[in-house]
N, C-alpha and C positions, 0 to 999 in steps of 0.2 A: 294218775301216778306221775311223779316228777321224773324228768330225764335230763341228764347233764352230759355235755360234750366238752372235752378238752381239744381245742383246735390249735395246731402248730403251724407257724409261718416264720421260720427262723430269719430268713434274709431280707424280708420286706414286710412293712406294716400296712394293714388295710387302711390306716389313717393317711398314708402318703398319697400325693396326687399322681395318678398314672401318667407316665411319659416324662416326668421331670428328671428321673435318673434312669440308668440302665437296668435297675432292679425293680422299678415301679411300673407295672403295666396291667394287663388284663387279670392277672392273678390277684392283685390287690382288690379289684372290683369284684371278682368272683367271691373271695372270702368275705368281704364286707356285706355284700348283698345276700349271700347264702345265709350268713349268720343272722342277719336281720330277719329274714323270712323264717328261719328256724325259731327265732325269738317270738315271732308273731304266733307261732304254734305252741308257745309256752315251754319251749325247750331251752334250757339254760346253756349258754355257750361262753366259755372263756377262751379267748384267742391269745396265745403266747407268741411274742415276737421279740427279737433282740433290740435292746435300746441303742439307738444310734445318735442320740442327742441327750446330753445330761440334763437338759431342761424339760424333757418330755415327762409328763406325770407317770408314775408307776402304773396307775390304773385309770383308764378312760372308760366311762360308761357310755357305750355306743347306743344302747336302747335298754329298756327295763330288764331284759333277760340276757343282754350281751355285754361283755366287758373285753377291752383290749388291755393286756397286761404286758408291760415292757420289762424285759429281763436283762440284767447286767451280765454280759458275757463277752470278754475281750475289751479292747479300747472303746471309749465312749463315742468316737466318731465313726464314719462309714468305713467298712472293710469290704474288699472285693469278695464276692460270694465264694470264689474258689479258695479263699483263705480262711473261710469260716469253720471248716471241718474241725480244726484244732480246738475250737471253743465249744464244741458240742457237749463234752462232759460237764463243763461249768453250766452250760445252758440247761441241761437236763437236771442237774443237781439243784439249781436255783428254782426250777419249776416244782420239783418234788418238795422242797422246803416251803414254797408258797402254799402248795396243796395242804401240807400238814399244819401250817400256821393258820390257815383259813378253815381247817377241818372240813375240806371239800372232798366228796367222793364222786368220781366221774364214772359214767356207764360205758363210754366208748371214747377212743382217741381217733381224731381225724387229722391226718398230716397232709401238708401241701409242699410239693417239690422234694427232691431227693434228700437235701439236708435235713428237712423236718422229718422225713420218713425214717432216717437213721436214728434221730433222737426219739422218734415215736416207737421204734422197736424196743428200745431200752425202757422207756416209761411204761409202755403197755405190758411188758413182761413184769416190771416191778409192781404195777398196780393190778395185774391179773385181769385185764380188760381187753376186748377186741380192738384191733388196729385197722382202720380203713384209710387207705392212702390215695392220693391223686398226684400224678407227676407234673402235670401242666406242660412240661417239655421233657423229652427223653433223649439222653445224650446220643445213644446209638442211632436213633432216627434223625436227629439233627446232623450227625456226621454223615449219614447216608445222603441227606439233602444237600449238604455243602462239604464235600471231602477236603476242601482247601482250608477249613477251620477245624483242626483236630481237637477233640474233646479231652478233658482231663482224665487220665487213666484211673485215678482214684474215683471219679464220678462214675465212670463206666462200671467199675467193679462194685461200687456201693449200690448202684441201681439194680444190678443183678442180685445182690444180697437182699435188697428190699423186696424184689419180686418174689423171692422164696419165702420171706418171713411175714409179709403183710397178710392179714386175714382176707381182706377184700381190696380190689383196685378199681377205681372209677376211671373209665375212659370216656371221652366226650363224643366220640363218633364210632360207628361200626368199623370204619377204616382204621382208626387208632387201635381198637381192640384187636383187629386182625393182625396188625403189625406187632403189637405187644406179644401176642401168642406165638407169632412166627419167629420173631427175632430176639425176644427178651426173656424167654424162659418161664413165663407165667402159665398157670393152668386155666382151662376154660371156666371152671367153677369159681375162680377168684375174680374174674373181670366182669364188671357191670357197666353198661353203656348208659350214661346220663349226660345230656348236652349241657352246655353253659346257658346262661340266661341273659335277658335284657330287661331293663326297666321300661315297660311299655307305656307307663304314665309319664315318664320323663322324656323318652325318645319318641317324639311325635313330629310329623311334618309341620314346618312353618312356612310362611310366605317367602318364596325364594327371592323375589325382588326386594322385599323389605329387609331380608337377612344379609344382603351383600351390598357393597358400596359401588361396584363398577359393573357395567353391562357385559363385559367380556366373559366368556365361559371360564369356569373355575374347576380345577382338578385338586383333589384334597388327599393329603396323607395325614394319618393320625397314628401316633405310636411312639414307642421308645426309639431314640436315635442310635440304635444298635445296628451294626452292619448287617446282621442277620435279617433285620426287618426291611432292608432294601430301599431306603429313601433315595440313595444315590442312583439306583436304577430308574426311578421315576424322573430324576433330573436328566439323565441321559435320554430317556424316552421323550421328554418335553423338548429337548434340543433337536430331536429328529422329526418332530411333528410339523405338519403343514399348518394346522390350526394354531392361532395365536392365543393360547389359553393362559390364564393366570394360575400359578401353582401356589397352594397354601400348605405349609407344613406345620402341623401341631405336634409339639413334643420337644423335649430337651430343656435344659436350664440355661438361660442367657448368660449366667454368671460362670464363666470358665468351663463350659462344656466342650471338650475336645472334638467330639463327633459333630457338634453344631458348627464349630469353626471350619472343620474340614468340608462340610456340605456348603457352607457359604463360599469357600474358596472354589469349590467345584462349579458353582453358579457363575463365578467370574471366568473360570477357564472355558466354560461352555457358552459364554456370552449370553446368558439368560437371566442375569441377576435382577434386571428391572421387572421381570415377570414373576419372581419367586418371593414369597412373603413368609417369614419365619415368625410364628406367633408364640413359640415356647409352649410348655405344657399348660393345659387349661383344665380347671375342675369340671367334673361331670355335668353340673347344671348348665355350663356354657356350651357344651358340645352340640346339643340339638340344633341351635341356631347356625353353628358352623357347618354341620352336615347338611342342613337345609339350604345353605347358601351355595353349596357345591353342585355342579352338574354330575360329576362322577367322583366316587371315592376310589382311590387306587391302593391296592394291598399287594405290594411286590415282594413279600417275604420269601425266603427260601422254603420255609415250611411253617405251618400253623397247626397246632393240635386241634383247634376249633376255629378261631377267627372272630373274636368278639367285636373288633372294629367293623368288620363287614356286617355283622348282625345289627349293630347300632346304626350304621348308615342306612341299611335297608328299612329299619324301623322308622327312620325319618323320611323315607320315600326317595332316597338317593341311590341310584344303581351303582354297582361295584364292578371294577375290572381287577382281577386278582390272579396270582399265580395258581396254576392248576396243581395244587399240592395239599396233602393233608386234609384237615377239616374244612378248608375253603371249598372243596369239591362237594361237600354236603350243604354248605350254607348258600352258595351262589348257584342259581339255576341258569345253566348255560343258555344264552339267547333269550331268557325271560326276565331275569332281574339283573343281568350283567353278563360278563364274559370271563371265562377261565382261559388263560393263555400260558404257553411255556415261559419260563423265567428268562426273558430276553428283551432288551430295550426295544428292538425293532418290532417285535410282536405287540408289545404294549402300545407303542406309538401308532401302529396300524389300527388297532381296535379303538383306541381313544379318538383318533381322527375320524373313523367311521361313525362313531356314536355322536360326536359333536356336529357332524354334517347332516345328521338325520334326526331332526327334532321330533318327528312322529314316533320313531322307534324309542327315542329317549323318554318320551311321554308314556309310551306303553310300559316301559320298564319301571318308570316311577309308580304307575298305578298298580303294578304287580308286586312292587318291592315290599311294602309293609305287610300285606296279607301273608306273604311267604314266611314271615318270622314270628307270627302271632303265637305259634306253638312253643316259643322259647321264653315264656314268662318265668320270672324268678319264682313265682308261686308254684308252678309246675315242677321246676327243678328242685325246689326245697321239699316238695312232697315225695319225690323219687329218692332224694338223698336221705331224708329222714327214714324212709322205708328200709334202706340199706343199713343205716346206723342202728336202727332198732332190731333189725333182723339178726345182726351180729352180736347183739347184747346177750 
């Protein structure tokens, strides 16, 4: 029996390279890989996203069962996601017109991030189908993690609205589910825990010496150059360390990226510019060699709902030192596959120095890293998500 899913990703496309812009990150990977795996199960998936480039084809066939459909809503160029709410009525109307023109009937709607969730409420009601949502990040939890960066009041209000109206909510960890129930007003029957996944065929350990150019130890950061992700904290920690490690930062767009320029200036101010290498965003197939070249991957975010970078690193056999927050506490096994530390440059510097001075411990962690994440295959994730999607049909 055929089964069809309308998937919404308003503010970012699964076709974008993660890390290149502030909006392209782990969510892009999640949507693309989940949709592909659902397609392998002969589930039809149409992913609707806002067109940000007038040259982007309206429909891109991602796989035999999966399409990415770009919708015109607002100006053709990039728009800050905090300004996209005003274009949601156009976005939903265009999707509904597309559905009618294609004579498509969807069995369930699966939205990602609060903007998509609000659009999803309207479409699911119009089409009389269940609505399953996934927040990826939640404003109230972000604000609790970093009170110095207040969240948009509209977003806070709309996320509460979405909590009340979604049929099901997918959380990526037990910790996230607990926080959603405690702080966000959802009910226990709404929230299902399903982790994110990793491509275990792509992310495999490679020869470390062949993967890197210099013999010095390497510390790696991978992600969006958003202040919330904390690349600046890694640079401060590097300046405090006794070990003379090379720092590799993967993320950002070399063409006019304000955050990238600020980080480069910080390396000058800290007098570590000779040791810091900015590679820009890299497509997924290039990342395994980069992870494998590193001695440690550093994840200094204020908060992570899951921590996809940490999982990718561990799959490549590279230990992780991360902030003790959110989903990272589920992914990183303290003292076995890395360390969880308070979000303070001094604590990061101490742990990183300790690891780089102890090659035996580092090797033990490398050996334990990949086995610890084998349970996070995309196949397993897709089986669980498809179960929730069909359950609510």
